[in-house]
C-alpha positions in Angstrom: -26.9 26.1 25.6 -28.7 24.2 22.8 -31.0 21.3 23.9 -32.3 18.6 21.6 -34.9 16.0 22.3 -34.1 12.5 20.9 -37.1 10.2 21.2 -37.4 6.9 19.5 -40.6 4.8 19.9 -40.5 1.1 20.5 -40.6 -1.0 17.3 -41.6 -4.6 16.8 -38.0 -5.6 16.6 -37.0 -3.6 19.7 -39.6 -3.3 22.5 -37.7 -0.8 24.5 -38.3 2.9 23.6 -35.5 5.4 23.9 -35.6 9.0 25.2 -32.8 11.4 25.7 -32.2 15.1 26.2 -29.0 16.1 24.4 -27.2 19.1 25.8 -24.9 21.1 23.6 -22.8 23.7 25.5 -22.2 26.7 23.3 -19.5 28.5 25.5 -16.5 27.4 27.4 -18.3 28.5 30.6 -21.2 26.2 29.9 -18.9 23.3 29.0 -17.0 23.8 32.3 -20.3 23.8 34.3 -21.4 20.6 32.5 -18.1 18.9 33.2 -18.3 19.9 36.9 -21.8 18.5 37.1 -20.8 15.2 35.5 -17.9 14.9 38.0 -20.2 15.5 41.0 -22.7 12.8 39.8 -23.3 11.4 36.4 -26.9 10.2 36.9 -29.9 12.3 37.9 -31.4 11.4 41.3 -34.7 13.0 40.4 -36.6 14.4 37.4 -39.3 16.9 38.4 -41.9 18.9 36.6 -42.1 22.4 38.1 -45.1 24.6 37.6 -44.6 28.4 37.4 -47.2 31.1 37.7 -50.9 30.4 38.3 -53.1 27.7 36.8 -50.2 25.5 35.7 -50.1 27.4 32.5 -46.3 27.5 32.4 -43.8 24.9 33.6 -40.3 23.6 33.2 -38.5 20.3 34.0 -35.7 20.0 36.5 -33.1 17.2 36.3 -31.6 17.0 39.7 -28.1 15.7 40.4 -26.9 15.1 43.9 -23.7 13.6 45.1 -24.3 10.6 47.3 -22.2 8.4 49.5 -22.6 5.4 47.2 -21.2 7.2 44.2 -19.2 4.1 43.2 -22.4 2.0 42.9 -23.9 4.3 40.2 
């Protein structure tokens, strides 16, 4: 899967910055998994920085999606 970072800083005409991670599935299997995830819950419930190894030298980010009872309110 290809991942692209789209970040636009705030400007004097638009005070709201923009940040997005764009996901580009490269196989039918990846596309199916993405569609399944969107169907479960379209908004992340949490974004977490996860440290691997020792000394915080390596890490990754986890975007966590959970189905909730108030799905209709999202």
